[in-house]
N, C-alpha and C positions, 0 to 999 in steps of 0.2 A: 302620569304613570298610573297604571291600573294593576291590581292584584287579583288573581283568580283564587277562589277558595271554596271549599265545601261549606254548605250551611250548617250551623250548629242546630241542635235540636230545638233550641228556643226560637230559632229564626225560620224554621221550616214551615212552609205553608201548611195549614191544617187541611186534611182531606175534605174535598167538597162532598155534599150529600150524595152525589152519584158515585163518588170514589174514582172519578175519571182523571183527576189531576194528580200528577206525581211531583215529588220534590224538584224544585228548580235548581239552577246553578246561578250563582250571583258573582258579580265582579264590579270593581269600581275603586275609586281612590279612597284611602283611609282618611280619617279626619285630618284636615290640613294643618300644617304647622302654625299657620296664622290663627286658626281656631284654638289649637292647643296652647298658644302663648297668650290667651285672652285673660289669664289670671293676673290682672293688673291691680285690682282694688281689694282691700281687705273685706271680709264679710260685714254686711251691714246689720244693724239691729232689726230684728223681726218685730212685727206688731201682730196683734190678735186678728183673727179672721173678721170679727165683727167691727173692730176699730178701723182696720184698713178699708173695708168696704164702705163704712160710714164716711171716712175721709174722702174716698173716691166719689161717693154720691154727692158730697157737698161741693165738689169741684164745679165751678160754674159751667153750665151747658153740658154737663156730663151726659145727660140723656137727650139734649135738644140740639147741640151743635152739629150741623151737617156741612160738610165741605162741598161747595159747589164746584164741581170739576167741569172742564170743557167737554163738549160732546165728543164721544169717541165712537168708532164703528161698533155696531151691535152684532157681534159674532155669535153669541150664545143666547138661547132662549132661557133665561134664568128662572122664569116661572115654571117652565117645563122641567128644568133641572130639579127644582124643589119637589115637584110632583113625582119625578122618577126616584128621587132619594126616599121619599115617603113610601112609595111602592116597594122599594128594596127592603125597607125595615119591616113592612108588612109580610113580605115573602120569607124573611129570615136573611138578614144581610150576610154577605160573604166578606169576611174581614181579614183574610190572611195578609193582604197587602198593607192595609192601614195598621194592623198590629205590628208588622215588621218595621214599618216606618216609625211608629211610636217608640219602639224599643231602640232604634238607632238614634232618634232624637234625644232620648234619655242619656245615651252614651256620650253624645256630643255635648250635651249640657253639663255632664259630670266633670268635664275638663275645665269648665269655667269656675274658678275658685272664688265665688262670691254668692251672696244671697240676693233674692229678688223680692221686694215687698209686694208689688202688684203685677200680676201677669194676666194677659188675655190670650185665650185660645181662639183664634180667628177662623171660623168656618169649618173646622175639622168635623167630618160627618159622623163620627162616633165619639165616645168618651175615652178612647184609648190614650190619647195624649194627656188628658187631664189626670188620668189615673197614674201615668208615669210621673208627671210633675208632682202630684201629691206624695207619691212614694219616695221621691228624691229628697224631700225635706229642704229644698232650696227656695221654695216659694211660700210666702205667707198667705196670700190671697189669690185664688185662681178664678177668673171670670170667663164664662163661655159666651162668645159673641157669635151668634148664628141665627138665621131665620127660624129654625126649629131645633129642638133638642130631643135626643133619643130617650126612650122610656126609662133607661137605667141611670140617666144623668141626674146627679144630685148636687152639682156644683152651682154656684151663683151664675145667673143667666141674664144676658141682655139681648133683647131682640134687635138684631142688627144685620145689615147686608155688608158683605165684604167690600162693596163698591161705595159705601157711604157710611163711614165710621162715626159713631156718636160720642167719641171720647174727646175730652178737652186736650189742648196742646200741653205736652210735658206732664201727662198724668200717669204714665205707665213705665215700669221698669223693664218689662219683658213682653214681647209679642211672639207667639209661636203659631204655626199653622201647618197642617198636614193634609196634603192631597185635596186642597180646596182652591188655591189661587190660580190654578190652570184654567178655571172656568169663569174668571172675571173678564169683562169686556175691555177694561182699561187697567191693565196691570201696572203701567208706569204711574197712573194716578193713584192706585191703591197703595203702592210703595211710598209715594209722597205723603199720603195720609198717615201711614204707619210711622214714617219718620217724624211727623209733627206730633203724634201722640206720645212718643218716647221722651222720657227725661234725658238730660245730658248723660251720656255713657250708658243709655239703655240699649238693649239687645233685641234684634230681630233674628229669629231662627225659623226657617220655613223649608218645607219640602213640597214639591209639586211635580206633576207628571211631565217628563221631558219629551223633546221632539221626536226621539227615535222610538217611542212607545208604540206598540201595535203596528209596526211597519209592515209586518207580514199580512195582517188583516187588511190594511189599507191597500196594499198592492194587489191582493187577491180580489177584493171587491172592485177595484178600478178596472182590472182586466176583464172580469166577468161581465160587468155592466157594459163595457165597450163592445164586447162580443155579442151579447144577447140583446141589448137595448140601444146600441149605437152611440152611447155616450155615458160618461161617468158622472155621478153626483157625489157631493161630499158626504162621507159617512164616518170618518175618523177625524177628530178635532185636530186643527193645526197647532199643536202644543209648542211652547216657547223653545227656541234653540238655546242650548247651554252656553254658546258663545256670546249670546246677546244679553244674558241675564246679569253679568257683571257690570255691563254698561248701564243697565237700568238701575242697579243699586247706586251707582255713582250719581246718576242723574237725579235720583231721589234725595241726594244729600247725605247718604250713609257713609261713614268712615270705615276703613279696614274691611272692605267688602271681600267676601270669599265665596266662590261658586265651585262646586264639584258635583259629580254624579255617580250613582250606583246603577248597575244593570242587573236585572233579575230575569232569568229565562225560566218560564214555567211550561211544563209539558202536559199536553192534554191527549185524551183518547181520540177526540174529534173536535173540529172547529165549533160544533154546536155546544159542546161543554164549555168552551171559552166564552161563547156568546151568553150562555146561561150565567156564568160567573159575572160578566160585565153587567148583566141585568140586575143581579143581586148586589152589585156594588153601586147601583144607581148611576152607572157610567155609560149608558147607551146614548145614541145620537141626540144631542140637543142643539145642533147647529141651526141657526136661523135659515140658512140656505139649503137645508135638507129637503130631499124629495118628499112631498106629502102623500103621494100615491103608495099603496102597499107594495112591498117588495115581491117581485115575481118569483114563483117557485123555480122556474128555469134558471133565473139569475142566481138564486141561492144555491142550487145544486151545482152550477158551474163554478161558483166561488169556492165551494167545498172541494171540488176536484182540483182546482188550481192550488189551493192552500196545501192539500195533501201531496201534490206532485212537487212543490217547491220547498216546503218547509217541514218535511217529516224526517225523523231519525231512522236509522236502520231497523229499529224495533217497531216502526209504524206510528209512534206517537208524534204529535205535532208541537212545534216550538212557538211560544208567544213571548215577545220581549216587552218588558216594562222598564223604562228608564226613569229613575228618580233623581230629579235635580234638587240640590241642596243650596240654600241661600243663607248667608249670615252677614250682618252688618251692624254697626254701632252708631248711635246718635253721637255726633262730634262732642268731644270733651278735651279740655286742655291737658289732661293727664295721659292722653293716648300717644302712642309712638307716631312720630312725624318724620318724613324724609328730610335729609339734609339739603340745604340749598346747593344748586349747581356751583362747582368751583370751590366748595368749602373743604374738600379733602386735604389732608395734611401729608399723605403719602401716595405715591404713584401705585397703581394696580400692578404694573410690571415689577416693581420692587417687591411688593408683597408676595407675588407669585414666583420670584426668583428667575425672571426671564427678561429678554430684551424687548423693548417697545419698538415696533416697526412703524415708522412714519407713514402717513397716508401716501399712497402712490408707489411706495417702495416694495419690490418683490422680495419674498422670503428667501433667505440664503439656502442653498441645497445642503 
């Protein structure tokens, strides 16, 4: 079920430097009941920032242990991704999307009635999530795990790649990530590593770009390249489908998996303003199969024409869709809710509903 609602002031995208983007419209499911019911454990005693990090550092192979994962298809050029993100910071990063996601992550974490001693922010491109965690008062020690940190970042840092986590098994209480995991080449492997690093009853809470994001731009580019150049090249990443993510959480060994999504529609004066925002997000094309030759002017102009003809509102502004996929799961623990064994029910469903049970093969009475 999805609910449509107007954005609150705190969630509205901040105007871009060009003033071209207008407030979007968002929709999606509210925090699921499974997440709301996560308050199973009483708050745990917190430790000091210095003591917690010292304990974490003492854990064997904290900085040295690397999980050797099977070879997976290399979809993204991650070296180029880091270069694009550094360029975005130099240009002045566009943060309206990551800020919105960080605020939502804080709201979701607020319904979990417990404290977390050690948390890792995995790969989030800004410090927005770490600021939310610090303000929540729920986390004693927050560690940033990313290849690079922004200039404002003052949290504890570990140089790490999302595809090769350097944390020991069972060393973390909470792992969060915002708009980073969509660019890993082996998402199932990364989720397995996260599961291993969590203590029993530890929580993973992550947001990544969903498969319906930028569908308008993908369609316009594909049509323009087919017309002008006789064939299309990949320009928008094949982000994970929301229906597949729950299965990936289960395969990773996480209990009580929950997957839902939010949609944000942002309106732009032109498609070039959208592309400017993507550049300042560090989110331009990093696919390994991307075309290496420069984009033809005729292709770009034709793409803009198609985009305007298919995805404009009556006032002439253009729509761009961002889908945010939310993942949550817990490292298994004996205190967690478990389904009853088949056949263990003590009352028939028909009796509980006050109706008559219809045997298989029997037609309902008129």
